[in-house]
C-alpha positions in Angstrom: 0.0 0.0 0.0 1.3 3.5 -0.8 1.9 5.7 2.1 2.7 9.3 3.0 6.0 10.0 4.6 4.3 10.3 8.0 3.0 6.7 7.6 -0.6 7.6 7.3 -2.3 5.7 4.4 -3.1 7.6 1.3 -6.9 8.1 0.9 -9.3 5.9 -0.9 -10.4 8.2 -3.8 -14.0 7.8 -5.0 -15.5 9.4 -8.1 -18.9 10.7 -7.4 -21.4 12.1 -10.0 -24.6 11.5 -8.0 -25.6 8.4 -10.0 -26.7 5.2 -8.2 -23.4 3.7 -9.4 -21.3 6.3 -7.7 -23.4 6.1 -4.5 -22.6 2.3 -4.4 -18.9 3.1 -5.1 -18.9 5.6 -2.3 -20.4 3.1 0.1 -17.8 0.5 -1.0 -14.9 3.1 -0.6 -16.0 4.1 2.9 -16.2 0.4 4.0 -12.7 -0.2 2.5 -11.3 2.9 4.3 -12.8 1.7 7.6 -11.0 -1.7 7.1 -7.6 0.0 6.4 -7.9 2.8 8.9 -7.8 5.3 6.0 -9.9 8.2 4.9 -12.0 8.8 1.8 -11.7 11.6 -0.7 -14.9 12.0 -2.7 -14.3 13.8 -6.0 -16.7 15.4 -8.4 -15.6 16.9 -11.7 -17.3 19.5 -13.9 -16.5 21.0 -17.2 -18.1 23.4 -19.6 -20.4 21.6 -22.0 -19.3 21.3 -25.6 -21.2 23.7 -27.7 -22.2 23.2 -31.3 -21.3 26.2 -33.5 -18.2 27.1 -31.5 -16.0 26.0 -34.4 -17.8 28.5 -36.7 -17.0 31.5 -34.5 -20.2 31.6 -32.5 -19.7 31.6 -28.8 -22.9 31.5 -26.8 -23.3 33.2 -23.4 -22.4 30.6 -20.8 -22.9 30.7 -17.1 -19.8 31.5 -15.2 -17.7 28.4 -14.2 -18.6 29.1 -10.6 -22.2 28.1 -11.4 -21.1 24.7 -12.7 -18.8 24.3 -9.7 -21.5 25.2 -7.2 -23.9 22.7 -8.8 -21.3 19.9 -8.7 -20.4 20.7 -5.1 -24.0 20.7 -4.1 -24.6 17.3 -5.8 -21.4 15.9 -4.2 -22.4 17.1 -0.7 -25.9 15.7 -1.0 -24.6 12.4 -2.2 -22.0 12.1 0.6 -24.6 13.1 3.2 -27.1 10.6 1.9 -24.6 7.7 1.8 -23.0 8.5 5.2 -26.5 8.9 6.8 -27.2 5.2 6.0 -23.8 3.9 7.4 -22.8 3.3 11.0 -19.9 5.7 11.9 -18.4 6.0 8.4 -14.7 6.9 8.0 -13.8 10.5 7.5 -14.9 11.7 4.0 -13.5 14.8 2.5 -14.9 16.3 -0.7 -13.2 18.0 -3.6 -14.7 19.5 -6.8 -12.4 20.0 -9.7 -12.8 21.5 -13.2 -11.9 19.1 -16.0 -12.8 15.9 -17.8 -13.8 13.4 -15.1 -11.2 10.8 -16.3 -8.4 13.3 -16.1 -9.5 14.7 -12.7 -9.7 11.2 -11.3 -6.3 10.2 -12.8 -4.7 13.2 -11.2 -6.2 12.3 -7.8 -5.2 8.7 -8.1 -1.5 9.7 -8.0 -1.7 10.0 -4.2 -4.4 7.4 -3.6 -4.1 3.9 -2.2 -7.2 3.0 -4.3 -9.5 4.5 -6.8 -13.2 3.4 -6.6 -15.7 4.1 -9.3 -19.2 3.0 -10.3 -19.5 0.9 -13.4 -21.7 3.5 -15.1 -22.4 7.1 -14.3 -24.4 9.9 -15.9 -23.0 9.4 -19.3 -24.9 9.5 -22.6 -24.8 5.8 -23.4 -26.3 4.2 -20.3 -26.4 0.7 -21.9 -22.6 0.4 -22.0 -21.4 -2.2 -19.5 -18.4 -0.2 -18.3 -18.6 3.6 -18.7 -15.9 5.5 -20.6 -14.5 7.2 -17.5 -14.3 3.8 -15.6 -12.7 2.2 -18.7 -10.1 4.9 -19.0 -9.2 4.7 -15.3 -9.0 0.9 -15.3 -6.5 1.1 -18.1 -4.4 4.0 -17.0 -4.6 4.7 -13.3 -1.4 4.8 -11.2 -3.0 2.9 -8.4 -5.4 -0.1 -8.0 -8.9 0.5 -9.3 -12.1 -1.0 -8.1 -15.2 -0.7 -10.3 -18.4 -1.4 -8.3 -21.2 -2.8 -10.4 -24.6 -1.2 -10.5 -26.7 -2.0 -7.5 
């Protein structure tokens, strides 16, 4: 297991997008952290939506990035609260919201994680895909072990 220099275990990082899959991943990550004496870092990513017409010189008025970040943080806090409420004395859970593509945000966080935990599918466009594109990317490229929790 990777460790900090002060011998505290690195966190279990969990990708959270509010989906039932990410809720299951958060429950699994919290349980694993309890077993290892670690903590959980729940991470939500946001990015500006791709806009058709941008390549033709038209840039629509977009909400400030802060609005996207606030919405992501609100959803993350609600998900963490709902999951922790149903658990007996869960491990410490910190939250972080970051701008960027979810796969890249999670890959960056995984550099200092003992484990990366994801749901098998999130809020992506193609809900019928067995393993979502973010999970697939992380499984193939993460610098730490990855656990993909199946849909409940």
